[in-house]
FIVO-486730 format. One line per field, with one value per residue: residue number from 0; z, x, y of N, C-alpha, C, O in turn. Coordinates in steps of 0.05 Angstrom, whole numbers, plus 32768, in hexadecimal, padded with zeros to 4 digits. Example, Ala and Ser with C-alpha at 12.3 -4.5 7.8 and 13.67 -1.06 7.14 Angstrom:
2
i 0;1
n_c3 809C;808E
n_c1 8108;8101
n_c2 7F8E;7FD3
ca_c3 809C;808F
ca_c1 80F6;8111
ca_c2 7FA6;7FEB
c_c3 809C;809D
c_c1 8108;8102
c_c2 7FBE;8001
o_c3 80A9;80A1
o_c1 811D;810C
o_c2 7FBE;8017
END
This chain:
224
i 0;1;2;3;4;5;6;7;8;9;10;11;12;13;14;15;16;17;18;19;20;21;22;23;24;25;26;27;28;29;30;31;32;33;34;35;36;37;38;39;40;41;42;43;44;45;46;47;48;49;50;51;52;53;54;55;56;57;58;59;60;61;62;63;64;65;66;67;68;69;70;71;72;73;74;75;76;77;78;79;80;81;82;83;84;85;86;87;88;89;90;91;92;93;94;95;96;97;98;99;100;101;102;103;104;105;106;107;108;109;110;111;112;113;114;115;116;117;118;119;120;121;122;123;124;125;126;127;128;129;130;131;132;133;134;135;136;137;138;139;140;141;142;143;144;145;146;147;148;149;150;151;152;153;154;155;156;157;158;159;160;161;162;163;164;165;166;167;168;169;170;171;172;173;174;175;176;177;178;179;180;181;182;183;184;185;186;187;188;189;190;191;192;193;194;195;196;197;198;199;200;201;202;203;204;205;206;207;208;209;210;211;212;213;214;215;216;217;218;219;220;221;222;223
n_c3 7FFE;7FEF;8012;8007;801A;8011;7FE6;7FBD;7F9F;7F76;7F7C;7F97;7F89;7F4C;7F5B;7F73;7F4D;7F29;7F36;7F44;7F13;7F02;7F15;7F51;7F96;7FB9;7FE6;7FFF;801B;8022;802F;802E;8001;7FDC;7FCF;7FAB;7FA5;7FAA;7FCC;7FE8;8026;804F;807A;80AE;80B4;80DB;8106;8130;8146;811B;80F2;8106;810C;80D7;80C7;80E5;80D2;80A2;80AA;80A4;8078;8067;8057;8045;8047;8025;802E;8020;8028;8012;8022;8024;8038;8029;8039;802D;803D;8055;8095;80BC;80B2;80BA;80C9;8106;8113;80DB;80C8;80F2;80E4;80B5;80C2;80E2;80BF;8099;80AE;80E7;80D4;80AD;80D3;80F6;80D2;80C8;80FA;8106;80E3;80E8;8114;80FC;80C8;80EC;80FE;80D4;80BC;8095;806E;8048;8046;802E;8028;8012;8008;7FF8;7FCA;7FD8;8011;8018;7FF1;7FFF;7FFF;7FF9;8026;8034;8066;8088;806A;8058;8083;809D;8076;8075;80A0;809D;8086;80B9;80D0;80BA;80B9;80F2;80F6;80D3;80F2;8118;8104;80D7;80DF;80DC;80A7;8095;8073;806F;8041;8025;7FEF;7FCD;7FB2;7F79;7F4E;7F35;7EFE;7F1B;7F53;7F80;7F5D;7F43;7F61;7F59;7F35;7EF4;7ED9;7EEF;7EE2;7EB8;7EC2;7EEE;7ED9;7EBA;7EE1;7EF2;7EDE;7EBC;7EA4;7EA3;7EBE;7EF4;7ED9;7EE0;7EDC;7EE7;7F25;7F32;7F20;7F49;7F78;7F6E;7F6E;7FA2;7FBA;7FA9;7FBB;7FF6;8014;800B;8036;8069;804B;801F;7FE2;7FA7;7F7B;7F49;7F1B;7F1C;7F37;7F6D
n_c1 800D;800A;8015;8006;8019;7FF5;7FE3;7FC0;7FDA;800D;804A;8039;8006;800F;802E;8007;7FE2;8001;800B;7FD4;7FCC;7FE7;7FD2;7FE1;7FD3;7FC1;7FB9;7FA9;7FB0;7F9A;7F95;7F98;7F87;7F4D;7F2D;7F0B;7F15;7F0D;7F33;7F52;7F58;7F40;7F7B;7F96;7FD7;7FFA;7FDB;7FDF;7FB5;7F8E;7FB1;7FBD;7F80;7F76;7F99;7F8A;7F5E;7F69;7F84;7F7C;7F86;7FBA;7FF6;803A;8047;8059;806D;8063;8071;805C;8048;8047;8058;806B;8096;80A4;80D5;8104;8125;8129;80FB;80CF;8097;8090;8065;8052;8084;8087;8063;8073;8094;8078;8053;8075;809F;8090;8060;806D;8088;805E;8039;8064;806C;803F;8038;8069;8061;8048;805E;808F;8079;8069;809D;80AE;80B2;80AB;80C5;80C0;80D3;80CE;80FE;8121;814E;8156;8165;8197;81B2;81AB;8181;816B;813D;8123;8123;8104;80EE;811F;812F;810C;8106;813D;8143;812D;814D;8174;814D;8140;816E;8173;8148;8150;817E;8162;8137;814F;8158;8125;8115;8107;810B;8117;8122;8135;8121;8146;812C;8134;8123;80E5;80B6;8088;805E;8078;808F;806F;8066;8090;80A1;808B;80B7;80E8;80F2;810C;813D;8148;8149;8174;819B;819A;81CD;81B6;8195;815B;811A;810E;80ED;80B1;80B6;80EA;80E2;80BF;80DA;8103;80E7;80DB;810A;8114;80F5;80F8;812A;8150;8178;818B;818F;8176;8189;8197;8177;818F;8171;8177;818A;81C2;81C2;81E5
n_c2 7FE7;8028;806D;80AE;80E6;812B;8128;8144;8168;8186;8165;8137;8130;8123;80EA;80D2;80C7;80B5;807B;806A;8060;8039;800F;8008;7FFE;8038;806F;80AE;80EC;812F;817A;81B6;81BD;81AC;816F;8137;8102;80C4;809C;80C5;80E7;811E;8136;8156;8156;8171;816A;8139;8115;8107;80F6;80C5;80B0;80AC;8088;8060;805A;8041;8014;7FD9;7FD2;7FDB;7FC4;7FB2;7FE7;8024;8066;80A5;80E9;8120;814B;818E;81D6;8220;8259;8290;82C5;82F1;82E5;830F;832D;830C;82E9;82C9;82A3;8296;827B;8251;8230;821B;81F5;81D9;81BD;81A6;818A;8173;8160;813D;811B;810E;80E6;80BE;80B1;8095;806D;804C;8023;8002;7FF1;7FDB;7FB1;7F8C;7F84;7FA3;7FE0;801E;8061;809E;80DC;8120;814F;8183;81AA;81DB;81DB;81CD;81EE;8226;825B;829C;82B8;8282;8268;8250;8227;820E;8200;81DB;81B6;819C;8189;815D;813A;812A;8112;80E8;80C6;80BA;809A;8074;8054;8049;8020;800B;7FC9;7FB7;7FB2;7FE1;801D;8062;8094;80D4;8104;812F;8167;8189;81BB;81B5;819A;81A2;81AB;81DF;81FE;8223;824F;826C;82A9;82B7;82DB;82D3;8297;8280;8298;827D;8247;8244;824B;8218;81DA;81B4;81CF;81CD;81C6;8190;814F;8135;8100;80EC;80F1;80CD;80A3;80A4;809E;8061;804B;8051;803A;8000;7FFC;7FD5;7FE3;801B;804F;807A;80AB;80DB;80F1;810F;8132;815A;8176;817E;81AB;81D1
ca_c3 7FFD;7FEC;801B;7FF7;8034;8009;7FC8;7FAE;7F90;7F6C;7F79;7FA7;7F71;7F37;7F66;7F7C;7F34;7F1C;7F45;7F3B;7EEF;7EFC;7F2C;7F6D;7FB2;7FC0;7FF1;8001;802B;801E;8043;802B;7FDF;7FD7;7FBE;7FAA;7F9D;7FC4;7FD8;7FF6;8040;805A;8095;80B2;80BF;80EE;8117;8133;8142;8102;80E4;8113;8109;80B9;80C1;80F5;80BE;808A;80B6;80A0;8056;8061;8054;8035;803C;801C;803A;800C;8033;8003;802B;802C;802B;802C;8046;8025;804A;806A;80AC;80CF;80AD;80B7;80E1;810E;8108;80C3;80C9;80FB;80D4;809E;80CD;80E8;80AA;8081;80BF;80FD;80C9;80A5;80ED;80F8;80BF;80CD;8120;810B;80D4;80F4;8126;80F0;80BE;80FC;8107;80BC;80BB;8078;806F;803A;804B;801F;8029;7FF8;800A;7FE7;7FC9;7FED;802D;800F;7FDB;800B;7FEE;800B;802B;8030;807F;8096;8051;8058;80A6;80A1;8062;8079;80BF;8095;808C;80D4;80E0;80AE;80C6;8106;80F5;80C4;80FF;812F;80F2;80C5;80DF;80D3;8091;808B;8066;8069;8038;801B;7FCE;7FCF;7F9D;7F6E;7F42;7F24;7EF3;7F2F;7F72;7F8E;7F49;7F3D;7F70;7F4B;7F25;7ED5;7ED1;7EFC;7EE6;7EA9;7ECE;7F01;7ECA;7EB1;7EF3;7EF1;7ECF;7EA9;7E93;7E9D;7ED1;7EF2;7ECB;7EF0;7EDC;7EFB;7F3C;7F36;7F1F;7F60;7F89;7F6E;7F77;7FBE;7FC5;7FA7;7FC8;8011;801B;800D;8054;8077;8035;800C;7FC3;7F99;7F5D;7F48;7F04;7F1E;7F42;7F89
ca_c1 8000;8017;8009;8015;8010;7FFB;7FDA;7FAD;7FE5;802A;8058;8028;7FEC;8015;8032;7FE9;7FCD;8014;8007;7FC3;7FCE;7FF1;7FC4;7FE8;7FC9;7FC9;7FAA;7FB7;7FA8;7F96;7F89;7F8F;7F74;7F37;7F2B;7EF2;7F1B;7F04;7F48;7F55;7F4A;7F49;7F83;7FAA;7FEF;8000;7FC7;7FE5;7F9C;7F88;7FC0;7FB8;7F6F;7F76;7FAB;7F7D;7F43;7F6A;7F9A;7F78;7F8D;7FD7;800A;804E;8048;806B;8060;806A;8070;8062;803E;805B;8055;8082;808C;80B8;80D4;811B;8124;8129;80DE;80C1;8084;8094;8052;8051;809D;8088;804D;8079;80A8;8067;8050;808D;80B2;807B;8047;8079;808D;8047;803C;8079;806C;8028;8035;8079;805C;803A;8076;80A3;8067;8068;80BA;80B1;80AB;80C2;80BF;80D2;80CE;80D6;8108;812B;8169;815D;816D;81B4;81B9;81AA;8175;8163;8120;8113;8131;80F1;80EA;812F;8132;80F3;8114;815B;813F;8126;8166;817B;8139;8144;818B;816F;812F;815D;8187;8147;8128;8156;8149;8109;810F;80FC;8118;8115;8135;812B;812A;8147;8124;813D;810E;80D9;809B;8076;8069;807C;809A;8058;8068;809E;8092;8099;80CD;80FA;80EA;811E;8152;814F;8150;8193;81B0;81A2;81DD;81AB;8182;813E;810D;810E;80DA;80A4;80BB;80FA;80DA;80B0;80ED;8115;80DA;80D7;811D;8113;80DD;80FC;814A;814D;8194;818B;817D;8182;8196;818C;8186;818B;8163;817B;8191;81DA;81C3;81EA
ca_c2 8004;8041;807C;80C6;80FC;813D;811C;8153;8180;8184;8148;8122;812B;8111;80D6;80C6;80C5;80A2;8062;8060;8061;801C;8000;8003;8006;8056;807C;80C2;8105;8150;8190;81D5;81BB;819F;8156;8127;80EF;80AD;8097;80DD;80F4;813C;8133;816D;814D;8180;815D;811F;8100;810D;80E8;80AE;80A6;80A3;806D;804A;804A;8029;8000;7FB8;7FCE;7FE1;7FAD;7FB9;8007;803A;8080;80BB;8100;8137;816A;81A9;81F2;8232;8271;82A3;82DE;82F5;82E0;8328;8332;82EF;82E6;82B2;8290;8287;826A;8239;821F;8208;81DB;81C9;81AD;819C;8179;8168;8154;8121;8105;8104;80D0;80AA;80A3;8087;805B;803F;800D;7FED;7FE9;7FCC;7F98;7F83;7F86;7FB5;7FFC;8032;8081;80B0;80FB;8133;8162;8199;81B0;81F8;81D8;81D4;8201;823F;826E;82B1;82B4;8265;825F;8240;820F;81FE;81F3;81C3;819A;8195;817D;813C;8122;8121;80FF;80CE;80BD;80B1;808A;805A;8049;8034;8011;7FF2;7FB3;7FAC;7FB1;7FF4;802B;8077;80A7;80EF;8109;814B;816A;81A8;81D3;81A1;81AA;819D;81B8;81F7;8217;8234;8268;827A;82B9;82B1;82EB;82C0;8282;8280;829A;8261;822D;824E;823F;81F6;81DD;81A9;81E4;81C9;81BD;8172;8149;8127;80E2;80E2;80F0;80B3;8089;80A3;8092;8050;803C;8051;8026;7FEC;7FF3;7FD7;7FEB;8039;804E;8096;80B3;80F3;80EA;812B;8132;817B;8182;818A;81C3;81D1
c_c3 7FFF;7FFA;8011;800A;8018;7FE9;7FB7;7F9D;7F88;7F71;7F86;7F96;7F5C;7F45;7F67;7F5D;7F24;7F21;7F43;7F1F;7EEF;7F14;7F43;7F83;7FB5;7FD1;7FF8;8018;8014;8032;803D;8010;7FEE;7FC1;7FBE;7FA7;7FB4;7FD3;7FEC;800B;8045;8077;8093;80BB;80D5;810C;811F;8136;812C;80ED;80F0;810A;80E7;80BA;80D1;80E2;80A9;8094;80A7;8082;8055;806B;8045;8031;8034;801F;802D;801C;801F;800B;8032;802E;8030;8035;8042;8035;8059;8084;80C0;80C4;80B5;80CF;80EA;810C;80F1;80BC;80D9;80F4;80C4;80AB;80D8;80D1;809F;8095;80D8;80EA;80B8;80BC;80F6;80ED;80CA;80E6;8119;80F7;80D9;8102;8114;80D6;80D1;80FE;80F0;80B2;809E;807D;8058;803A;803C;8022;8017;8011;7FFD;7FE0;7FD5;8008;802C;7FFF;7FF1;7FF5;7FFF;800B;803A;804B;8088;8084;805A;8072;80AA;8087;806B;8091;80BA;8093;80A4;80DE;80D3;80B6;80E4;8105;80E9;80DB;8114;8118;80E1;80C9;80E2;80BC;8084;8085;8067;805F;802E;8001;7FDB;7FB8;7F8A;7F63;7F2E;7F10;7F08;7F45;7F73;7F75;7F3E;7F49;7F65;7F31;7F03;7ED3;7EDD;7EF2;7ECA;7EB0;7EE5;7EF3;7EC3;7EC6;7EF9;7EDE;7EB8;7E97;7E8D;7EB7;7ED5;7EEA;7EDE;7EEF;7EEB;7F15;7F40;7F33;7F34;7F78;7F88;7F73;7F97;7FD0;7FC3;7FB5;7FE7;801B;8019;8020;8064;8068;802B;7FF2;7FB0;7F7D;7F57;7F31;7F09;7F2F;7F62;7F95
c_c1 800E;8008;8015;8008;800B;7FF4;7FC7;7FBC;8008;8032;8049;800C;7FF4;8024;801B;7FE7;7FE3;8010;7FE9;7FBF;7FD5;7FE9;7FCB;7FD9;7FD0;7FB1;7FB1;7FA5;7FAB;7F90;7F80;7F82;7F60;7F3C;7F0D;7EF9;7F1B;7F1C;7F5C;7F50;7F55;7F5C;7F9D;7FC8;7FFD;7FF6;7FC9;7FCA;7F91;7F93;7FBC;7F99;7F6B;7F82;7F98;7F65;7F4C;7F7C;7F98;7F83;7FAB;7FE3;8022;804E;8065;805C;8070;8065;8079;8053;804A;8053;8075;8079;80A6;80BB;80F9;8110;8120;8109;80CE;80B1;8087;8080;8053;806C;809A;8077;8059;8088;8092;8059;8062;809B;8098;8070;8060;8082;807E;803B;804B;8074;8050;8025;8053;8075;8053;804C;8084;8091;806B;8085;80BC;80AB;80BC;80B2;80CB;80C5;80DC;80E5;810E;8146;8172;8166;818E;81C0;81BC;819C;8165;8144;8113;8122;811F;80EC;8107;8135;811D;8100;8136;815C;8139;813D;8174;8167;813F;8158;8181;815B;8139;8167;8177;813A;8132;814F;8138;8104;8103;810E;810E;812B;8124;812E;8128;8141;8128;8125;8100;80C5;8083;8078;8069;8086;8086;8057;8083;809A;80A0;80B5;80E7;8105;8105;813C;8159;8156;8168;81A6;81B2;81B1;81CE;8199;8166;8136;810C;80F1;80CE;80A8;80D7;80F9;80CB;80C9;8101;8106;80D9;80EF;8126;8103;80E4;811D;8144;8163;8196;8178;8186;818E;8187;8193;8182;8181;8160;8189;81B5;81D7;81CD;81EF
c_c2 8014;805A;8099;80E1;8115;8139;8128;8168;8177;8165;812C;8113;8113;80F3;80C5;80BD;80AD;807E;8054;8053;803E;8007;7FF1;8009;801E;8062;8096;80D4;8123;815C;81A4;81D5;81A6;817C;8142;8108;80DB;80AC;80AD;80E6;810E;8132;814C;8162;8155;8178;813E;8107;8100;80FB;80CD;80A0;809E;8090;8058;803C;803C;8017;7FE2;7FB7;7FD4;7FCB;7FB8;7FD7;8014;8055;8099;80D5;8118;8154;8178;81C2;8202;824B;8281;82C1;82E0;82F7;82F8;832D;831F;82F8;82C7;829A;827F;8270;8258;8227;820A;81F5;81CC;81B1;8199;818A;8166;815B;8139;810D;80F5;80EA;80B5;80A4;8092;8071;8042;8020;7FF7;7FDD;7FCC;7FB3;7F89;7F79;7F8A;7FD0;8009;804A;808B;80D2;810F;814F;8173;81A5;81D2;81F6;81D1;81E3;8221;824C;8281;82B1;829B;8259;8248;8227;8200;81ED;81D8;81AD;8190;8180;8162;812B;8116;810D;80E6;80C0;80AF;8098;806F;804E;8039;8021;7FFE;7FD0;7FA6;7FAC;7FC9;800B;804C;808C;80C1;80F6;8128;8156;8186;81B5;81C1;81B2;81AA;81A9;81D8;820C;8225;824E;8277;828C;82B6;82C2;82E1;82A4;8273;8283;8286;824A;8235;8249;8220;81F0;81C5;81B8;81DB;81C5;8194;8165;812B;8106;80DB;80E5;80D9;809C;808C;8096;8073;803E;8039;803C;8004;7FE1;7FF2;7FDF;8005;803E;806B;80A8;80C8;80F2;810A;8129;8155;818B;8188;81A4;81C2;81F4
o_c3 800F;7FF2;8014;8007;8007;7FD7;7FA3;7F8F;7F93;7F6C;7F81;7F95;7F59;7F33;7F5F;7F59;7F17;7F10;7F42;7F19;7EE0;7F20;7F4B;7F80;7FB3;7FCA;7FFA;8023;8000;8046;8041;8007;8001;7FAD;7FD0;7FA5;7FCA;7FE8;7FFA;8008;8041;808A;8082;80D1;80E2;8121;8116;812D;812D;80DB;80E0;8103;80E0;80AC;80CA;80E1;809D;8083;80A1;8076;803F;8080;8036;801B;803B;8016;8032;801D;801B;8000;8046;8020;8037;8039;8052;8039;8066;808B;80D4;80D8;80B6;80E1;80DC;8106;80EE;80AF;80D5;80FA;80C2;809E;80D9;80D5;809D;8089;80D6;80EC;80BE;80BA;80FC;80FD;80D1;80EB;8129;80F8;80CF;80FE;811A;80D0;80CB;8100;80F7;80A1;808F;8091;8054;8033;803A;801D;800F;8023;7FEE;7FF3;7FDA;8016;8041;7FFF;7FEE;7FDD;8010;7FF8;8049;8049;808F;808F;8062;8074;80BA;808A;8064;8096;80CB;809C;80A5;80EE;80DF;80BA;80E9;8113;80F0;80DE;811E;8124;80DC;80B8;80E8;80B6;806E;8094;805E;806C;802F;7FF8;7FE9;7FA6;7F91;7F73;7F18;7F10;7F02;7F4E;7F66;7F78;7F2D;7F3F;7F6B;7F1C;7EFC;7ECC;7ED2;7EF8;7ECD;7EA6;7EED;7EFC;7ECD;7EC0;7F01;7EC8;7EA2;7E81;7E78;7EC9;7EC3;7EF5;7EE6;7F00;7EF9;7F22;7F58;7F41;7F35;7F88;7F9D;7F7A;7FA2;7FE7;7FD2;7FB8;7FF2;8033;8029;8021;806A;8074;802C;7FE8;7FB1;7F6C;7F5D;7F32;7EF8;7F33;7F71;7FAD
o_c1 8021;7FF1;802D;7FF2;801E;8000;7FBD;7FB0;8016;8024;804E;8002;7FEA;8025;801B;7FED;7FDB;8013;7FE4;7FB1;7FCB;7FF6;7FC5;7FCE;7FE9;7F99;7FC9;7F91;7FB9;7F88;7F68;7F75;7F62;7F4A;7EFD;7EE7;7F26;7F1C;7F70;7F3C;7F6C;7F50;7FAE;7FCD;800A;8002;7FB9;7FC9;7F85;7F85;7FB6;7F99;7F5E;7F77;7F98;7F5B;7F3E;7F85;7FAC;7F88;7FB6;7FDF;801C;8055;807C;8046;8088;804C;808F;8053;8058;8040;808B;8062;80B9;80A8;8101;80FC;8113;80FD;80B7;80B7;8083;8087;8055;806B;80AA;8079;8052;808A;8094;8057;805E;80A5;8093;8075;805B;8084;8081;8034;8042;8078;804C;8011;8052;8083;8054;804A;8084;809E;8074;8085;80C9;809E;80D4;809A;80E3;80AE;80F4;80D9;80FB;8156;8188;816E;819C;81D8;81D0;81A4;8154;8136;80FF;812E;8128;80E6;8107;813D;8121;8100;8140;816C;813B;8141;817C;816C;8144;8153;818A;8160;8131;815B;817C;812F;8128;8144;8138;80EC;80F8;8122;80F7;813E;810B;8142;8118;8150;811B;8112;810B;80C1;806D;808E;805A;8086;808C;804A;8087;8092;80B8;80CA;80FC;811B;810E;814F;8170;8166;8177;81BD;81C5;81AA;81DA;8191;815A;8147;810A;80DE;80DA;809F;80DA;810C;80CD;80CB;8112;8111;80D5;80ED;8136;8104;80DC;8125;8138;8160;81A6;8160;819E;819D;816F;81A9;816D;818C;814D;8190;81C1;81EB;81C0;81F4
o_c2 8013;805E;809D;80EB;8113;8145;811B;8177;8166;8151;8115;80FD;80FD;80E2;80AE;80A5;809A;806D;803C;8040;802D;7FF6;7FDA;8020;8021;805F;8095;80CC;8128;8151;81AB;81E8;8197;8177;8142;80F7;80DE;80BA;80A6;80F3;8114;8127;8152;816B;8146;817D;812D;80F0;80EB;80F1;80BC;8089;808A;807F;8041;8025;802D;8007;7FD5;7FA2;7FD2;7FBF;7FCB;7FE1;8010;805A;809E;80D8;8121;816A;8175;81C4;81F9;8253;8280;82D0;82CD;8303;82F3;8335;8328;8308;82B3;8283;8267;825C;8246;820F;81F3;81E0;81B3;8199;8181;8177;814E;8143;8122;80F4;80DD;80D9;809F;808C;8080;8063;802B;800C;7FDF;7FC5;7FB5;7F9E;7F73;7F67;7F7B;7FD6;8004;804C;8086;80DA;810D;815B;8177;81AA;81DD;8209;81D2;81E5;822F;824C;827A;82AB;829C;8244;8231;8213;81E8;81D5;81C6;8194;817B;816E;8150;8114;80FF;80FB;80D1;80A8;8099;8085;8059;8038;8024;800E;7FE8;7FC1;7F8E;7FA7;7FC9;800D;804D;8094;80C2;80EB;8134;8150;8199;81B9;81BC;81CA;81B2;81B2;81E6;8224;8235;8261;828F;8283;82B3;82B6;82E9;829B;825D;8276;8283;8239;8224;8245;8214;81FA;81C3;81B1;81E0;81C1;8183;816F;8117;80F7;80C6;80DD;80D2;8087;807A;8087;8067;8027;802A;8032;7FF3;7FCA;8004;7FE2;800D;803A;806F;80B8;80C8;80F2;8117;811C;8165;81A2;8195;81B1;81B3;81F8
END
């Protein structure tokens, strides 16, 4: 069973539809956007009880779980001008929300002696970009969390890895003003945005490989 957190938009929606198209068992969540897809449930990942109840509702069908954490928000502001509450909200969704979903499914994975956890991090966390301190902090924190959780769960055939995504055709690229998009693309050595197919291939690699664990894989077209 594939669980996609944040499956109603961007990368999460693409992966959900891709797995549905190849007849995989997949369910997911949405929150800020709307959805009438029967396999998607409205869940606020920052609320542990909501996450727990969603998993409990579907528990009997959860076998050989792959958890893909795609839910995320951004907040752009120079730190000295930032709104502390908006800054904290990014941490709550991107980091604590990811931990909440992991925390709920880990006992099931450990009981079944199998699990794949894939978090979406970002090139921004390593590149350093002005105005993205909240987003960068939330995404780089996933790296340390993955390493610790790998130590705790590798003996149970559970892997947890991150995909450090550069600028892709999906997701938050729509927030980049058109005037800056071409300039941004020229900064990428590959001179193009990441194709959605490469995202899917990387997810599949992490699902199939049982020895890649606690790692972060860059998909960035050479951007550093």
